[in-house]
Phi, psi and omega in degrees: 000131181275127180279129182284132180279139179272156180298324180295326179294319179296319180294321179294322180293320178296326181292336182268357181291154180302326181295325181286337181275000176097006178284163183284132176274107184270012178288342177246134182303329183294347180273348182285148182296329182292345180268005182236115179293148178243142182295326184275350182077186181219119181265333182285153181231156176237122179243148178230129177256126183235137178285144182292338184286354181303315185288339181290344180284343179274143182267111177094154183296324181295316179291326176297316180296318178296323178296314178297321179297320178294319178293320179297321179294318179294320178298323179289316181300320182271008172066042179284131183269332182220133176245122179249119176259121183240148177285126180241003179226123180284340182262013181292139178302133184265149178263121179292332182287319187254345181077013177228180181290155179299321180296317179294318180297316179296315181300307185293319183295318179288324177298313182294325177298313182293325182287335181286130177305147187302322185284355179255347189295321183299323183271331187260328187254113179286157178294134181210151181297332179291341182260020184298330188251014183294338179293344179273348188273143178287143179292152180286329183053042179286161181303330181273002174267072186275146173269172186298322185274356182267141190239124177219159177296335184236155173212148171274142181214172176226136183290131181279167178298150179292158178124342176284136179288148178289155180302321176231156184297135177065019177276131183274135179159196179204161179267140184230136173275112181248018180080015178260166180302329179235151178297158179256136178273117179267102188277151172090343183223140173254107184252144180300150181291158179066026177253132178281136181223152171263126188246130169261117182288150185293334177264034185297321182295320178294324181293324184283346182252355182284338183212145177284338178273169183292308182260122180237146176282131181274195182239128175080198186295129179072007178076024184234345179067026182271152176292158184295338181269352182277153180249128175285128181243158179199177178230149178280135181229171176295144178300340181273351185298319177303328179281312187285331183259327183243354180071018181279145169278125189235043176080182182237149173268139179256124180237140180255136179230134183284349180199171176294327177298318181293337176303318181273321185293326183256027180301129181288345177262180178299318175185163170274113184277353174214123181235133180234127175257132184264142179198146176291345178257012181271182180273139177287121185239109179286160180297332180291344181263359180285131175286168177292146183214162174252319180226109183259135175239126174248118185252134178249150179263173180273207184295328180274004180091164182292332180299322180294317178293322180295318180295324182293324184250010187300316183298317179292325179292319179298321177295319180295316182295320178294327182286317184268343183278000000 
């Protein structure tokens, strides 16, 4: 016999839910911390090292693409700033076209495609057989994947072909496609065409104060309320500026490493001051036990576990640690 639930029981259960206790509801992207700019910015970074052999475990190109898409979505949700793909198998089939293993080439090409804003892909990403199944993948919907009506202090863009006249005579600069109805004039620098740039718009201060949320709807065409005769201007900045100055999550950089040793040796920062290797045979480490860090690296192992990758590269790593330590 099924016991009938009383209305009071349902109300008591709702009162005990995490949302009722004041915790953040992460069912909506706007609730995530990466969607909220901070006045102090963010200097710390999170890097993840992944073995190239992960995709080889999937049967067929379609399943491999879906696997990469799921990982890219997870990397975005958790605000990973750098993804390092390293070779963990010496017997992996090599690609004559790219000079790396087939698995690494497929992995990196699909990751970079997904991280690139939709309005830049046609100009930046060439057609390739590895991208045959990208139409099946869910979009990342990262903060830097802005739509035309969305307004932020920064935008990703690509320099257009030469030949467009400058807004004023003898003005130095170039035109950039930033996903707006009209190109943006990048003043002060002449950059080669087909180069991706991070652009800070000149009305950035107004954009950051119009709404408390990260993405705000603007006014008028392109979300800016500008007259039809006005030209949107901006300046090129470092790709890390949205993070360091506004605390925004601005996608991830993809780096390729020929070995686990190269993950540390070719670090783009001074060093990773905290490194964590994951394993089913490792120690359970809660977030409360993590020391303070500036650059955190979380490394994952392949099919044989992280211990197998560590043993394969241990000798080179020990030499590196003695040299830099």
